Backbone of each chain as ProteinMPNN parsed JSONL, in Angstrom:
{"seq_chain_A": "MKKEIDDAVEKISIWPFKIRLARIKKKGMLGVKEVFFESQPPDLKKLKKDVIIFDDCIASTVSIEALLDLIKEWSLAQGVSSKELKIWIAAAAATQRGIERLLYLAKEKYGFGNMKIIDGVLVFRMNSDFYLVDAENPTKYIVGDMGDWTEKLPEGFNDEAPWNKFRE", "coords_chain_A": {"N_chain_A": [[136.483, 77.089, 70.39], [134.62, 78.199, 71.628], [135.773, 78.787, 73.965], [137.528, 80.327, 73.263], [135.858, 82.575, 72.378], [134.577, 83.263, 75.095], [136.569, 83.771, 76.426], [137.643, 86.048, 75.33], [135.497, 87.825, 75.78], [135.93, 88.393, 78.357], [137.555, 90.362, 78.335], [136.263, 92.202, 77.093], [133.414, 94.387, 76.946], [130.254, 93.895, 76.529], [127.53, 95.289, 74.712], [124.654, 95.036, 73.934], [122.278, 96.634, 71.038], [119.381, 98.435, 70.083], [118.599, 99.751, 67.232], [116.953, 102.163, 64.657], [116.444, 102.838, 61.4], [115.57, 105.397, 59.48], [115.12, 105.316, 56.043], [115.568, 107.524, 53.154], [115.222, 107.598, 49.782], [115.675, 109.646, 47.102], [115.55, 111.093, 43.963], [117.627, 109.412, 43.218], [119.365, 109.359, 45.054], [120.552, 108.242, 48.429], [119.648, 108.563, 51.538], [119.63, 108.997, 55.408], [116.644, 109.739, 57.272], [115.66, 109.492, 59.512], [117.047, 108.841, 62.635], [115.962, 105.96, 65.212], [116.574, 105.401, 67.787], [116.965, 103.036, 70.448], [117.818, 102.155, 72.743], [119.979, 102.847, 75.8], [122.469, 104.956, 75.672], [125.896, 103.607, 75.387], [128.107, 103.496, 77.731], [131.386, 104.841, 76.643], [133.882, 104.626, 78.32], [133.884, 102.313, 79.718], [133.726, 100.273, 77.599], [136.087, 100.167, 77.37], [137.099, 101.453, 75.092], [137.388, 99.909, 73.016], [135.203, 100.088, 70.348], [133.08, 97.505, 69.19], [131.183, 96.68, 66.311], [129.008, 94.984, 64.887], [127.94, 94.346, 61.29], [125.345, 93.416, 59.196], [125.804, 94.292, 56.29], [127.534, 96.202, 54.303], [126.965, 98.887, 52.28], [126.022, 101.403, 51.049], [126.687, 102.649, 52.867], [125.128, 104.347, 54.174], [123.766, 103.906, 56.402], [125.278, 102.843, 58.782], [126.861, 104.974, 59.09], [125.214, 106.721, 60.248], [125.427, 105.626, 62.401], [127.577, 105.829, 63.158], [127.814, 108.814, 63.554], [126.3, 108.973, 65.845], [128.102, 108.007, 67.977], [130.36, 109.268, 67.662], [128.91, 111.621, 68.833], [127.906, 110.842, 71.254], [130.898, 110.056, 72.321], [131.337, 113.159, 72.471], [129.284, 113.681, 74.164], [130.081, 112.283, 76.847], [132.703, 112.986, 77.296], [134.996, 112.119, 76.405], [137.663, 111.756, 74.22], [137.452, 111.365, 70.438], [139.355, 110.629, 69.142], [140.502, 108.793, 71.196], [139.354, 106.395, 70.689], [138.961, 103.316, 69.494], [137.517, 101.932, 66.587], [135.732, 99.146, 65.658], [134.59, 97.063, 62.761], [132.768, 94.709, 61.901], [131.716, 92.763, 58.931], [129.291, 90.974, 56.904], [129.109, 91.067, 54.561], [130.468, 93.693, 52.119], [130.765, 96.787, 50.125], [133.86, 97.743, 47.884], [134.113, 100.576, 47.675], [132.207, 101.479, 49.959], [133.629, 100.809, 51.968], [136.214, 101.863, 51.59], [135.453, 104.518, 51.782], [134.399, 104.772, 54.368], [137.082, 104.618, 55.867], [137.8, 106.745, 54.761], [136.444, 108.48, 56.224], [136.613, 107.72, 58.979], [138.854, 108.936, 59.474], [138.899, 111.645, 58.579], [136.619, 112.971, 59.325], [135.291, 111.893, 61.619], [137.717, 111.747, 63.107], [138.34, 109.193, 64.56], [140.66, 107.362, 66.643], [141.283, 105.023, 65.322], [140.263, 102.592, 62.708], [139.196, 99.726, 62.289], [138.307, 97.316, 59.826], [136.649, 94.167, 59.085], [135.803, 92.035, 56.7], [133.579, 89.616, 55.315], [132.96, 89.137, 52.494], [133.811, 90.76, 49.439], [132.584, 93.375, 47.592], [132.236, 94.915, 44.24], [130.286, 96.465, 43.02], [127.395, 98.296, 42.982], [124.01, 98.358, 42.31], [121.149, 100.623, 40.918], [119.47, 100.621, 43.096], [120.576, 100.256, 45.304], [121.501, 97.845, 45.927], [124.141, 94.907, 46.598], [125.542, 93.757, 43.808], [126.957, 91.566, 41.324], [129.804, 92.537, 40.02], [130.309, 91.931, 36.851], [128.354, 90.981, 35.877], [125.548, 92.284, 36.428], [122.444, 91.549, 37.179], [122.799, 89.529, 38.84], [122.232, 89.02, 42.146], [124.255, 89.462, 45.05], [124.142, 89.602, 47.951], [121.386, 89.796, 47.999], [118.398, 91.162, 49.633], [119.4, 91.827, 52.448], [117.864, 92.138, 54.708], [114.801, 91.357, 54.212], [115.8, 88.389, 53.692], [116.715, 87.583, 56.331], [114.962, 87.903, 57.955], [112.528, 86.914, 60.688], [112.268, 83.305, 61.437], [109.44, 80.909, 61.101], [108.395, 79.566, 64.195], [108.563, 76.904, 64.42], [111.459, 76.238, 63.566], [113.114, 76.887, 65.609], [114.299, 75.057, 67.269], [116.789, 74.215, 65.29], [117.648, 76.623, 64.51], [119.141, 78.34, 66.72], [119.024, 81.291, 67.212], [116.954, 82.255, 66.301], [115.095, 82.42, 68.212], [115.645, 84.573, 69.686], [114.732, 86.568, 68.071], [112.716, 89.364, 67.034]], "CA_chain_A": [[135.937, 78.221, 69.745], [133.73, 78.498, 72.646], [136.7, 79.019, 75.365], [138.789, 81.549, 72.824], [135.0, 83.566, 72.853], [134.443, 83.222, 76.496], [138.222, 84.452, 77.049], [137.892, 87.472, 74.608], [134.073, 88.39, 76.116], [135.621, 88.548, 79.612], [138.297, 91.372, 78.154], [135.434, 93.468, 76.322], [132.289, 94.538, 77.573], [129.16, 93.63, 75.26], [126.084, 96.299, 74.717], [123.639, 94.841, 72.966], [121.499, 97.766, 71.074], [118.529, 98.575, 68.982], [118.243, 101.132, 66.115], [115.82, 101.727, 63.713], [116.685, 104.244, 60.638], [114.038, 105.584, 58.391], [115.529, 106.0, 54.815], [114.896, 108.241, 52.249], [115.609, 107.996, 48.329], [114.849, 110.435, 46.05], [116.385, 111.483, 42.924], [118.83, 108.192, 42.704], [120.312, 109.537, 46.237], [119.71, 107.731, 49.294], [119.961, 109.037, 53.002], [119.011, 108.649, 56.426], [115.827, 110.564, 57.77], [115.676, 109.951, 60.627], [117.199, 107.756, 63.515], [115.422, 105.798, 66.517], [117.861, 104.814, 69.071], [115.818, 102.41, 71.493], [118.574, 101.947, 73.753], [120.78, 103.574, 76.289], [123.955, 105.136, 74.771], [126.676, 102.82, 76.311], [129.453, 104.182, 78.591], [132.432, 104.499, 76.109], [134.891, 104.389, 79.078], [133.147, 100.974, 79.921], [133.868, 99.642, 76.287], [137.35, 99.931, 77.267], [137.189, 102.696, 74.147], [137.207, 99.769, 71.406], [133.821, 99.703, 69.904], [132.895, 96.718, 67.984], [130.17, 96.593, 65.553], [129.075, 93.532, 63.61], [126.918, 94.551, 60.782], [125.158, 92.384, 57.745], [126.232, 94.478, 55.026], [127.849, 97.713, 54.035], [126.641, 98.713, 51.174], [125.56, 102.909, 50.676], [127.21, 103.109, 54.299], [124.157, 105.789, 55.158], [123.135, 103.07, 58.082], [126.58, 102.743, 59.96], [127.483, 106.631, 58.845], [124.516, 107.072, 61.226], [125.826, 105.123, 63.606], [129.375, 106.207, 63.812], [127.464, 109.831, 63.823], [126.114, 108.651, 67.28], [129.283, 107.53, 68.506], [130.848, 110.766, 67.732], [127.847, 112.568, 69.72], [128.508, 110.105, 72.693], [132.008, 110.667, 72.987], [131.453, 114.397, 72.933], [128.89, 114.264, 75.764], [130.6, 111.64, 77.983], [134.386, 113.728, 77.205], [135.751, 110.626, 75.623], [138.198, 111.892, 72.71], [137.319, 109.997, 69.478], [140.765, 110.015, 69.126], [140.719, 107.424, 71.961], [138.462, 105.378, 70.337], [139.132, 102.505, 68.062], [136.341, 101.216, 65.937], [136.087, 97.499, 64.897], [133.55, 96.894, 62.0], [132.777, 93.536, 61.035], [130.548, 92.979, 58.463], [129.403, 89.747, 56.238], [129.701, 91.553, 52.887], [130.743, 95.24, 51.872], [131.661, 97.275, 48.78], [134.891, 98.3, 48.073], [133.606, 101.656, 47.587], [131.738, 101.62, 50.958], [135.052, 100.451, 52.879], [137.208, 103.142, 51.643], [134.545, 105.943, 52.38], [134.129, 104.467, 56.14], [138.151, 104.68, 56.1], [138.284, 107.999, 54.825], [135.302, 109.317, 57.212], [137.258, 107.866, 60.203], [139.902, 110.257, 60.0], [138.574, 113.6, 58.468], [135.045, 113.524, 59.937], [135.107, 111.506, 62.933], [138.609, 111.67, 63.7], [138.658, 108.1, 65.668], [142.284, 106.977, 66.616], [141.643, 103.827, 64.306], [139.16, 101.96, 62.341], [139.613, 98.368, 61.642], [137.203, 96.536, 58.894], [136.911, 92.951, 58.75], [134.71, 91.751, 55.948], [133.386, 88.605, 55.113], [133.042, 88.905, 50.846], [134.265, 92.152, 49.065], [131.997, 93.585, 46.289], [132.892, 95.918, 43.72], [129.128, 96.685, 42.337], [125.676, 98.209, 43.527], [122.524, 98.67, 41.432], [120.488, 101.663, 41.285], [118.738, 100.23, 44.436], [121.793, 100.189, 46.382], [121.95, 96.452, 46.15], [125.339, 94.523, 45.824], [125.392, 92.744, 42.383], [128.1, 90.716, 40.96], [130.618, 93.376, 38.814], [130.223, 91.394, 35.853], [126.772, 90.483, 35.708], [124.833, 93.082, 37.515], [121.543, 91.247, 37.07], [122.854, 88.867, 39.714], [122.842, 89.908, 43.128], [125.576, 89.001, 46.161], [123.369, 88.64, 49.4], [119.902, 89.934, 48.257], [117.951, 92.087, 50.63], [119.274, 90.904, 53.901], [116.342, 92.287, 55.521], [113.927, 89.671, 53.896], [116.326, 86.946, 53.98], [117.268, 87.51, 57.649], [113.435, 87.947, 58.791], [112.534, 86.057, 61.912], [111.744, 82.372, 60.837], [108.506, 80.281, 61.867], [109.02, 79.318, 65.558], [109.063, 75.533, 64.544], [112.785, 76.172, 63.321], [113.808, 77.145, 67.214], [115.824, 74.123, 67.625], [117.891, 74.048, 64.543], [117.882, 78.19, 64.468], [118.553, 78.842, 68.029], [119.295, 82.653, 67.009], [115.503, 82.655, 65.985], [114.295, 82.809, 69.444], [115.924, 85.949, 70.147], [114.26, 87.402, 67.021], [111.334, 90.094, 67.137]], "C_chain_A": [[135.224, 79.054, 70.816], [134.723, 79.369, 73.653], [137.276, 80.529, 74.99], [137.319, 82.97, 73.361], [135.074, 84.091, 74.043], [135.858, 84.009, 77.213], [138.067, 85.877, 76.626], [136.499, 88.354, 75.453], [134.651, 88.959, 77.507], [137.019, 90.084, 79.427], [137.389, 92.682, 77.616], [134.103, 93.231, 77.039], [130.914, 94.561, 76.365], [128.128, 94.836, 75.486], [125.443, 96.075, 73.394], [122.576, 96.141, 72.449], [120.556, 97.656, 70.045], [118.228, 99.724, 68.498], [117.692, 100.687, 65.368], [116.359, 102.813, 62.819], [115.343, 104.064, 59.709], [115.136, 106.542, 57.464], [115.013, 106.569, 53.763], [115.788, 107.898, 50.879], [115.145, 108.861, 47.494], [116.109, 111.139, 45.393], [117.358, 110.402, 42.874], [119.72, 108.468, 44.092], [119.465, 108.608, 47.474], [120.122, 108.471, 50.732], [119.107, 108.466, 54.367], [118.075, 109.778, 56.711], [115.662, 110.62, 58.892], [116.195, 108.495, 61.267], [116.525, 107.357, 64.932], [116.295, 105.068, 67.155], [116.924, 104.377, 70.059], [116.565, 101.704, 72.423], [119.464, 103.097, 74.471], [121.507, 103.937, 75.87], [125.122, 104.094, 75.921], [127.571, 103.795, 77.034], [130.741, 103.791, 77.752], [133.699, 104.002, 77.22], [134.798, 102.709, 79.473], [133.495, 100.129, 78.973], [135.376, 99.789, 76.381], [137.97, 100.944, 75.721], [137.604, 101.781, 72.662], [135.655, 99.063, 71.158], [133.545, 98.611, 68.902], [131.554, 96.706, 67.605], [130.039, 95.744, 64.48], [127.41, 94.14, 62.413], [126.731, 93.514, 59.31], [125.567, 92.761, 56.713], [126.418, 95.761, 54.938], [127.842, 98.242, 52.711], [126.719, 100.581, 50.468], [126.583, 103.51, 51.46], [126.514, 104.376, 55.063], [124.02, 105.312, 56.843], [124.295, 103.367, 59.048], [127.165, 103.959, 60.01], [126.686, 107.036, 60.236], [124.825, 106.648, 62.266], [126.838, 105.821, 64.245], [128.896, 107.997, 63.914], [126.995, 109.731, 65.255], [126.898, 108.52, 68.168], [130.099, 108.552, 68.772], [130.029, 111.672, 68.65], [128.43, 111.917, 71.234], [129.722, 110.448, 73.433], [132.242, 112.195, 73.456], [131.11, 114.704, 74.365], [129.434, 113.187, 76.74], [132.326, 112.191, 78.393], [135.038, 112.821, 77.263], [136.559, 111.541, 74.419], [137.575, 111.088, 72.032], [138.572, 109.656, 69.187], [141.532, 108.952, 69.854], [139.993, 106.19, 71.401], [138.884, 104.571, 68.847], [137.73, 101.379, 67.615], [136.548, 99.844, 65.191], [134.71, 97.558, 64.03], [133.774, 95.356, 61.679], [131.534, 93.123, 60.514], [130.474, 91.65, 56.808], [129.578, 90.187, 54.559], [129.724, 93.07, 52.948], [131.74, 95.471, 50.619], [132.883, 97.882, 49.001], [135.233, 100.115, 48.505], [133.105, 102.151, 49.19], [133.215, 101.569, 52.146], [135.868, 101.682, 52.916], [136.461, 104.241, 51.847], [134.357, 105.538, 53.934], [135.835, 104.855, 56.538], [138.626, 106.131, 56.468], [137.323, 108.752, 56.177], [135.852, 109.292, 58.784], [138.253, 108.99, 60.362], [139.679, 111.667, 59.879], [137.418, 113.703, 59.007], [135.141, 112.864, 61.041], [136.349, 111.632, 63.76], [138.751, 110.819, 65.221], [140.387, 107.998, 65.623], [142.356, 106.001, 65.586], [140.404, 103.229, 64.011], [139.717, 100.815, 61.401], [138.162, 97.641, 60.711], [137.369, 94.933, 58.309], [135.547, 92.41, 58.004], [134.879, 90.542, 55.285], [133.511, 88.636, 53.269], [133.163, 90.609, 50.332], [133.468, 92.186, 47.557], [131.936, 94.625, 45.667], [131.473, 96.633, 42.988], [127.896, 97.144, 43.246], [124.809, 98.382, 42.147], [121.938, 99.832, 41.945], [119.618, 101.811, 42.308], [119.373, 100.072, 45.647], [121.961, 98.481, 46.666], [123.107, 95.87, 45.844], [124.836, 93.53, 44.948], [126.885, 92.368, 42.022], [128.795, 92.27, 39.458], [130.209, 93.207, 37.474], [129.185, 90.948, 35.374], [125.917, 91.223, 36.633], [123.475, 92.869, 37.802], [121.451, 90.374, 38.168], [123.297, 89.389, 41.069], [123.959, 88.822, 44.063], [124.787, 88.324, 47.095], [122.055, 89.116, 49.414], [119.371, 90.98, 49.292], [117.727, 91.199, 51.882], [118.348, 91.046, 55.211], [115.45, 91.535, 55.669], [114.485, 88.411, 54.285], [116.695, 86.6, 55.727], [115.804, 87.451, 58.478], [113.134, 86.608, 59.734], [111.486, 84.726, 61.218], [110.296, 81.861, 61.757], [109.121, 79.469, 63.172], [109.435, 77.543, 65.53], [110.618, 75.474, 64.197], [113.444, 76.717, 64.148], [114.991, 76.213, 67.397], [116.749, 74.012, 66.667], [118.246, 75.456, 64.135], [117.69, 78.551, 65.549], [118.839, 80.332, 68.106], [117.884, 82.977, 67.085], [114.674, 83.124, 67.237], [114.636, 83.876, 69.971], [115.194, 87.166, 68.912], [112.801, 88.223, 67.398], [110.471, 89.921, 65.876]], "O_chain_A": [[135.226, 80.283, 70.887], [134.419, 80.496, 74.044], [137.464, 81.497, 75.726], [137.455, 83.876, 74.183], [135.541, 85.216, 74.222], [135.977, 84.625, 78.271], [138.306, 86.807, 77.396], [136.653, 89.555, 75.674], [134.044, 89.929, 77.962], [137.308, 90.721, 80.441], [137.726, 93.863, 77.702], [133.752, 92.185, 77.585], [130.869, 95.369, 75.437], [128.028, 95.256, 76.639], [125.567, 96.597, 72.286], [122.003, 96.716, 73.375], [120.775, 96.874, 69.12], [117.684, 100.631, 69.127], [117.586, 99.498, 65.069], [116.775, 103.801, 63.424], [114.551, 103.176, 59.393], [115.701, 107.616, 57.674], [113.932, 106.136, 53.364], [117.016, 107.943, 50.961], [113.971, 108.711, 47.157], [117.157, 111.565, 45.878], [118.232, 110.815, 42.113], [120.753, 107.812, 44.227], [118.265, 108.339, 47.519], [121.245, 108.975, 50.705], [118.158, 107.683, 54.331], [118.541, 110.887, 56.45], [115.499, 111.702, 59.456], [115.969, 107.384, 60.788], [116.474, 108.228, 65.801], [116.624, 103.95, 66.76], [116.117, 105.176, 70.535], [116.087, 100.694, 72.939], [119.684, 104.152, 73.876], [121.761, 103.052, 75.053], [124.958, 104.022, 77.139], [127.575, 104.975, 76.682], [131.249, 102.686, 77.945], [134.402, 103.04, 76.913], [135.821, 102.024, 79.455], [133.64, 98.987, 79.41], [135.972, 99.496, 75.344], [139.165, 101.035, 75.442], [137.966, 102.293, 71.603], [135.15, 98.017, 71.566], [133.808, 98.864, 67.726], [130.705, 96.72, 68.496], [130.697, 95.708, 63.441], [126.234, 94.253, 62.758], [127.617, 93.031, 58.605], [125.834, 91.881, 55.895], [125.592, 96.533, 55.424], [128.819, 97.993, 52.004], [127.433, 100.862, 49.506], [127.254, 104.489, 51.131], [126.909, 105.091, 55.983], [124.102, 105.903, 57.919], [124.154, 104.11, 60.019], [127.989, 104.158, 60.902], [127.277, 107.558, 61.181], [124.503, 107.303, 63.256], [126.973, 106.257, 65.388], [129.806, 108.624, 64.457], [127.448, 110.65, 65.937], [126.551, 108.882, 69.292], [130.542, 108.789, 69.895], [130.673, 112.539, 69.24], [129.184, 112.446, 72.052], [129.824, 110.904, 74.572], [132.969, 112.55, 74.383], [131.682, 115.31, 75.271], [128.932, 113.465, 77.829], [132.973, 111.91, 79.401], [135.76, 112.634, 78.243], [135.771, 112.056, 73.626], [137.063, 110.105, 72.567], [138.903, 108.487, 68.987], [142.583, 108.385, 69.553], [140.214, 105.056, 71.826], [139.047, 104.963, 67.692], [137.222, 100.417, 68.19], [137.381, 99.588, 64.321], [133.737, 98.084, 64.571], [134.838, 94.9, 61.261], [130.493, 93.054, 61.167], [131.341, 91.53, 55.942], [130.129, 89.569, 53.647], [129.035, 93.659, 53.781], [132.763, 94.921, 50.211], [133.122, 98.486, 50.047], [136.074, 100.67, 49.212], [133.616, 103.182, 49.627], [133.514, 102.424, 52.98], [136.155, 102.364, 53.9], [137.19, 105.163, 52.213], [134.103, 106.52, 54.632], [135.928, 105.446, 57.614], [139.239, 106.642, 57.405], [137.832, 109.559, 56.954], [135.738, 110.194, 59.614], [138.337, 109.777, 61.305], [140.024, 112.592, 60.614], [137.138, 114.883, 59.219], [134.992, 113.759, 61.872], [136.233, 111.64, 64.986], [139.036, 111.217, 66.351], [141.141, 108.459, 64.767], [143.374, 105.992, 64.894], [139.491, 103.257, 64.836], [140.341, 100.834, 60.34], [137.056, 97.596, 61.25], [138.044, 94.592, 57.337], [134.45, 92.356, 58.56], [135.938, 90.237, 54.737], [134.431, 87.921, 52.869], [132.576, 91.515, 50.924], [133.613, 91.375, 46.642], [131.563, 95.578, 46.351], [131.813, 97.554, 42.246], [127.469, 96.416, 44.141], [125.314, 98.527, 41.033], [122.066, 100.162, 43.124], [119.025, 102.868, 42.522], [118.884, 99.822, 46.749], [122.568, 98.053, 47.648], [123.44, 96.159, 44.694], [123.975, 92.682, 45.183], [127.848, 92.956, 42.512], [128.281, 92.681, 38.418], [129.769, 94.182, 36.864], [129.223, 90.459, 34.245], [125.594, 90.654, 37.676], [122.966, 93.69, 38.564], [120.333, 90.22, 38.661], [124.343, 90.007, 41.263], [124.322, 87.689, 43.744], [124.626, 87.111, 47.231], [121.403, 89.033, 50.455], [120.258, 91.689, 49.766], [116.85, 90.44, 52.293], [118.185, 90.388, 56.239], [115.106, 91.01, 56.728], [113.942, 87.549, 54.976], [116.891, 85.471, 56.176], [115.716, 86.93, 59.59], [113.507, 85.47, 59.449], [110.389, 84.895, 60.685], [110.069, 82.312, 62.879], [110.18, 78.844, 63.122], [110.253, 76.983, 66.261], [111.119, 74.444, 64.647], [114.508, 77.183, 63.739], [116.182, 76.453, 67.596], [117.818, 73.637, 67.147], [119.202, 75.534, 63.364], [116.608, 79.034, 65.882], [118.91, 80.707, 69.277], [117.521, 83.882, 67.837], [113.803, 83.994, 67.248], [113.892, 84.276, 70.867], [115.226, 88.392, 69.021], [111.902, 87.649, 68.012], [109.358, 90.441, 65.814]]}, "seq_chain_B": "MELEDEEVKEIMAKNTELVNESNPENVEDRFLYQKNLVEVYKKLAKILINELSKK", "coords_chain_B": {"N_chain_B": [[143.48, 96.644, 52.869], [143.056, 93.176, 53.369], [143.659, 89.55, 52.254], [140.984, 87.981, 51.298], [138.885, 85.623, 53.283], [138.927, 82.242, 52.21], [137.361, 80.226, 52.785], [135.071, 81.644, 54.221], [134.446, 83.118, 52.053], [133.518, 80.686, 50.498], [131.402, 79.808, 51.806], [129.465, 82.544, 51.748], [129.409, 82.29, 48.906], [127.287, 80.269, 48.535], [124.82, 81.438, 49.695], [124.948, 83.381, 47.751], [124.005, 82.23, 45.694], [121.735, 81.416, 46.604], [120.078, 83.551, 46.77], [119.497, 84.2, 44.094], [118.413, 81.865, 43.109], [116.08, 81.456, 44.279], [113.628, 82.746, 47.185], [113.034, 84.861, 49.732], [110.617, 84.27, 50.745], [110.47, 81.593, 50.884], [110.839, 79.64, 53.238], [112.305, 77.162, 53.974], [114.789, 77.916, 52.626], [115.237, 80.044, 53.555], [115.995, 79.818, 56.201], [118.424, 78.284, 55.394], [119.719, 80.556, 54.52], [120.398, 81.851, 56.554], [121.4, 80.397, 58.562], [123.77, 79.945, 56.803], [124.772, 82.611, 57.451], [125.294, 82.922, 60.135], [127.093, 80.884, 60.365], [129.317, 82.412, 58.966], [129.38, 84.745, 60.437], [130.423, 83.626, 63.11], [133.239, 83.027, 62.026], [134.107, 85.599, 61.635], [134.063, 86.656, 63.686], [135.781, 85.272, 64.775], [138.122, 85.989, 63.583], [138.402, 88.676, 64.82], [138.636, 88.248, 67.405], [140.87, 86.959, 67.222], [142.417, 89.49, 66.078], [141.924, 91.26, 68.139], [143.449, 89.858, 70.72], [146.152, 90.288, 69.927], [146.507, 92.897, 70.479]], "CA_chain_B": [[142.974, 95.626, 52.789], [144.073, 92.213, 53.216], [143.068, 88.915, 51.475], [139.546, 87.709, 51.746], [138.944, 84.207, 53.881], [138.492, 81.375, 51.247], [136.003, 79.424, 53.705], [134.044, 82.456, 54.378], [133.92, 83.193, 50.532], [132.375, 79.665, 49.835], [129.856, 80.382, 52.391], [128.871, 83.654, 50.925], [128.694, 81.503, 47.661], [126.055, 79.528, 48.792], [123.863, 82.451, 49.639], [124.578, 84.37, 46.404], [123.1, 80.945, 45.035], [120.112, 80.972, 46.985], [118.779, 84.937, 46.409], [119.384, 84.285, 43.031], [117.338, 81.066, 42.856], [115.017, 81.258, 45.308], [112.784, 84.107, 47.339], [113.158, 84.66, 51.181], [109.332, 83.684, 51.535], [110.632, 80.089, 51.162], [111.148, 79.658, 54.79], [113.594, 76.504, 54.23], [115.929, 78.222, 51.879], [115.579, 81.422, 54.636], [116.67, 79.139, 57.181], [119.764, 77.701, 55.115], [120.696, 81.52, 54.246], [120.56, 82.469, 58.087], [122.52, 79.272, 59.07], [125.307, 80.511, 56.405], [125.046, 83.573, 57.851], [125.572, 82.463, 61.135], [129.006, 80.605, 60.267], [130.167, 83.896, 58.479], [129.499, 85.584, 61.605], [131.431, 82.984, 63.891], [134.616, 83.367, 61.678], [134.551, 86.9, 61.402], [134.229, 86.803, 65.32], [137.266, 84.401, 65.359], [139.338, 86.834, 63.208], [138.401, 89.906, 65.491], [139.148, 87.944, 68.425], [142.752, 87.03, 67.025], [143.0, 90.851, 66.249], [141.852, 92.098, 69.794], [144.207, 89.503, 71.143], [147.127, 90.882, 69.365], [146.749, 94.353, 71.566]], "C_chain_B": [[143.582, 94.074, 52.544], [143.319, 90.961, 52.335], [141.942, 88.266, 52.186], [139.757, 86.074, 52.2], [138.139, 83.405, 53.031], [136.848, 80.613, 51.936], [134.977, 80.192, 53.892], [133.566, 82.983, 52.359], [132.988, 81.867, 50.226], [131.29, 79.631, 50.414], [128.858, 81.533, 51.611], [128.247, 83.209, 49.567], [127.586, 81.138, 47.833], [124.895, 80.606, 49.061], [123.805, 83.408, 48.305], [123.649, 83.326, 45.713], [121.45, 81.174, 45.245], [119.17, 82.519, 46.493], [118.543, 85.142, 45.141], [118.42, 83.527, 42.282], [116.153, 80.92, 43.384], [114.493, 82.324, 45.899], [112.856, 83.824, 49.069], [111.633, 84.467, 52.0], [109.321, 82.133, 51.415], [111.458, 80.049, 52.229], [112.57, 78.43, 54.943], [114.831, 76.897, 53.494], [116.255, 79.937, 53.042], [116.51, 80.853, 55.371], [118.257, 78.791, 56.67], [120.41, 79.117, 54.908], [121.009, 82.018, 55.891], [121.813, 81.592, 58.773], [123.725, 79.314, 58.328], [125.553, 81.584, 56.905], [126.008, 83.974, 59.222], [126.904, 82.206, 61.41], [129.73, 81.584, 59.853], [130.439, 84.656, 59.886], [130.69, 85.237, 62.616], [133.092, 83.163, 63.282], [135.137, 84.679, 61.657], [134.863, 87.094, 63.021], [135.567, 86.384, 65.841], [138.496, 85.249, 64.725], [139.357, 87.914, 63.978], [138.875, 89.078, 66.768], [140.929, 88.003, 68.397], [143.28, 88.522, 67.087], [142.94, 91.437, 67.306], [142.783, 91.67, 70.592], [145.797, 89.98, 70.906], [147.792, 92.228, 69.98], [147.689, 94.057, 72.617]], "O_chain_B": [[144.426, 93.824, 51.684], [142.347, 91.334, 51.679], [141.916, 88.036, 53.395], [140.586, 85.354, 51.643], [136.927, 83.597, 52.938], [135.684, 80.595, 51.535], [133.868, 79.668, 53.786], [132.475, 83.075, 51.796], [131.854, 81.997, 49.766], [130.229, 79.458, 49.814], [127.779, 81.338, 51.052], [127.136, 83.499, 49.123], [126.709, 81.737, 47.211], [123.901, 80.388, 48.368], [122.814, 84.033, 47.928], [122.582, 83.683, 45.214], [120.454, 81.141, 44.523], [118.028, 82.588, 46.037], [117.697, 85.952, 44.762], [117.761, 83.913, 41.317], [115.26, 80.239, 42.879], [114.782, 83.303, 45.211], [112.738, 82.699, 49.555], [111.408, 84.479, 53.21], [108.351, 81.465, 51.772], [112.645, 80.372, 52.191], [113.544, 78.591, 55.678], [115.872, 76.273, 53.701], [117.272, 80.625, 53.132], [117.691, 81.197, 55.328], [119.205, 78.993, 57.428], [121.63, 79.121, 55.067], [122.066, 82.599, 56.135], [122.835, 82.002, 59.322], [124.744, 78.866, 58.852], [126.766, 81.796, 56.925], [126.915, 84.788, 59.397], [127.685, 82.771, 62.176], [130.854, 81.708, 60.34], [131.532, 85.055, 60.288], [131.601, 85.994, 62.953], [134.025, 83.403, 64.049], [136.34, 84.94, 61.658], [135.874, 87.663, 63.431], [136.244, 86.792, 66.785], [139.628, 85.232, 65.208], [140.49, 88.396, 63.976], [139.914, 89.618, 67.148], [141.8, 88.602, 69.027], [144.214, 88.883, 67.803], [143.855, 92.21, 67.591], [143.274, 92.523, 71.331], [146.555, 89.972, 71.876], [148.97, 92.583, 70.022], [147.978, 94.918, 73.447]]}, "name": "protein", "num_of_chains": 2, "seq": "MKKEIDDAVEKISIWPFKIRLARIKKKGMLGVKEVFFESQPPDLKKLKKDVIIFDDCIASTVSIEALLDLIKEWSLAQGVSSKELKIWIAAAAATQRGIERLLYLAKEKYGFGNMKIIDGVLVFRMNSDFYLVDAENPTKYIVGDMGDWTEKLPEGFNDEAPWNKFREMELEDEEVKEIMAKNTELVNESNPENVEDRFLYQKNLVEVYKKLAKILINELSKK"}
């Protein structure tokens, strides 16, 4: 696995970024109020036009749409046609509705050349707070609040959880 | 849409169990949740690498 990753990394450019979104919920609707982008935009030409996004969860899609809006803006600013961009999204969990919406927007709104979504588990229902729930038993959560569950662990876990060292 | 990966489904089912029976303030369970998620990301990365190598 390590060799496969090393070989793949040779072929792509990795660009870690930091983004925070201020979301707003009003009258049962969810939206993004503000986007705080805390990194330099990537050079899309250097990314060889394959943009790979790892996301924990695609639920309402408002967060990932905010990121796709930014990618579209950068492509315009950098003179890269959005048709040349291939967007890859990998998510641990996603709703069918979210996937279908993103695939629709990829073509109709953003004009990306292609979009592929690789999803860990497909979910068919959200509750009124936009949490993923079991379609037949809506009191049962599928992934819970991923923000809370992925919160940094105490430092005593660093040896067992090496990813914890890089968390803020 | 393609068929879901059975191994990924099984790992995600463990997290479903955790979120319904525990809470994120329980650090041991939070660690398990994150460990499972890392396994899922590794598997997704492998699928992604395979797809990219087809190019």
